[in-house]
C-alpha positions in Angstrom: -7.7 67.6 93.3 -8.5 68.2 89.6 -7.1 71.1 87.6 -9.1 74.2 88.0 -11.0 73.1 91.1 -11.1 75.5 94.0 -8.7 74.7 96.9 -9.9 74.5 100.4 -8.2 76.3 103.3 -5.6 73.4 103.8 -4.9 72.9 100.1 -2.6 75.0 97.9 -2.4 75.3 94.2 0.8 74.8 92.2 1.0 78.6 91.9 1.3 78.6 95.7 3.8 75.8 95.9 5.9 76.0 99.1 9.7 76.5 98.8 12.3 73.9 99.8 16.0 73.4 99.1 18.0 70.1 99.3 21.8 69.8 99.3 24.3 67.0 99.8 27.8 67.2 101.2 30.5 64.9 102.4 31.4 65.9 105.9 35.0 65.0 106.9 34.1 63.3 110.2 32.6 59.9 111.3 28.9 59.7 111.3 28.9 59.4 115.1 30.5 62.8 115.5 28.0 64.4 113.0 25.1 62.7 114.7 26.2 63.9 118.1 25.6 67.5 116.9 22.3 66.8 115.1 20.6 64.7 117.9 21.2 67.3 120.6 19.2 70.5 119.9 21.0 72.3 122.7 24.1 72.1 120.5 22.5 73.7 117.4 24.0 77.1 118.1 27.5 75.5 117.9 27.1 75.0 114.2 24.1 77.1 113.0 24.8 80.8 113.0 21.1 81.6 112.8 20.4 79.9 116.2 20.6 82.1 119.3 19.3 79.7 122.0 17.6 76.4 122.4 15.5 75.8 125.6 13.3 73.1 127.0 15.3 70.3 125.4 14.5 66.9 127.0 17.4 64.8 128.4 16.9 62.4 125.5 15.1 63.4 122.4 12.7 61.0 120.7 10.0 61.2 118.1 7.4 63.7 119.4 9.8 65.6 121.6 9.4 69.4 121.6 11.7 72.3 122.4 12.0 76.0 121.8 14.4 77.6 119.4 15.3 81.3 119.3 16.7 82.2 116.0 17.0 84.8 113.3 15.0 84.1 110.1 15.0 85.4 106.6 14.5 89.1 107.6 17.0 88.8 110.5 14.2 89.2 112.9 14.6 87.2 116.2 11.8 84.8 117.1 11.2 82.0 119.5 9.2 79.1 118.2 8.4 75.5 119.2 9.9 72.6 117.2 8.8 69.0 117.2 11.0 66.0 116.3 8.9 64.3 113.6 11.4 61.5 112.6 14.3 60.1 114.4 16.4 57.1 113.5 19.7 56.8 115.4 22.8 57.8 113.4 20.6 58.0 110.2 17.7 60.5 110.2 16.2 63.4 112.0 13.4 65.7 110.9 12.3 68.8 112.9 9.4 71.1 112.2 8.4 74.4 113.6 4.9 74.3 115.0 4.2 78.0 114.2 5.6 78.5 110.7 5.8 75.1 109.2 9.6 75.5 108.6 11.3 72.1 108.6 14.8 70.6 108.4 15.3 67.0 107.3 18.7 65.3 107.7 19.8 62.0 106.3 23.3 60.6 107.2 25.2 57.7 105.6 28.6 56.4 106.7 31.1 56.8 103.9 34.5 55.3 104.7 35.1 57.2 107.9 33.3 60.3 106.6 29.6 61.2 106.6 27.5 61.6 103.4 25.0 64.2 104.5 21.7 65.2 102.8 19.7 68.0 104.2 16.4 69.6 103.0 15.1 72.9 104.4 11.7 74.1 103.5 8.3 75.2 104.5 5.1 73.2 104.9 2.4 75.7 104.5 0.2 76.3 107.5 -3.3 77.8 107.1 -3.9 81.5 107.5 -2.1 84.7 106.9 0.9 83.7 109.0 1.4 80.7 106.8 1.2 82.8 103.6 3.7 85.3 105.0 6.1 82.7 106.2 6.1 80.9 102.8 6.6 84.3 101.0 9.7 85.3 103.0 11.3 81.8 103.0 12.3 82.1 99.3 14.3 79.5 97.4 17.3 81.9 97.6 17.1 82.1 101.4 16.7 78.4 101.8 19.6 77.7 99.4 21.9 80.1 101.4 20.7 78.6 104.7 21.3 75.1 103.6 24.8 75.9 102.4 25.6 77.8 105.6 24.2 75.1 107.8 26.3 72.4 106.1 29.4 74.6 106.3 28.8 75.3 110.0 28.4 71.6 110.7 31.7 70.8 108.9 33.4 73.6 111.0 31.9 72.3 114.2 33.1 68.7 113.7 36.5 70.0 112.6 36.9 72.1 115.7 37.1 75.3 113.6 35.7 78.5 115.2 32.2 79.6 114.6 31.5 82.0 111.7 29.1 84.3 113.5 28.9 88.0 112.7 27.3 89.9 110.0 25.2 87.9 107.6 26.6 87.4 104.1 25.9 90.1 101.6 23.3 89.2 99.0 24.4 89.4 95.4 
């Protein structure tokens, strides 16, 4: 699309860029232990404090699998939405996307001398219509940064056997 041209309903200008946040961490656990938590959506509430419940998970997930997640989002409102597995490579990569909001999480794992180098990106892929605009507006870079940090911390706690850190959300500064 050339500069200054009018965007169609599925196109978005730079001014309407969608937010995302990437972060890397070294998780003190073998890649197999980290993968066991990521490849089983039913276990997401064990390490992600935003997750309340996961239902409809197939016995074995694969690319194209769908399941429902009930979670609290940026405004702490509870919602149940359907997620699809968009990419899956055993012990290496998983990408999930919400079919309603366009929210996604993309995980890449690399074995690192008995530990796991982990890269995660959380973001929004804009969906058409008012709901898409509202979702992108409330999923700010600040929210995604905090969510990415909290998710990686929760994953480290889960593989270490530390208790969950549920409770009141952290205070915004």
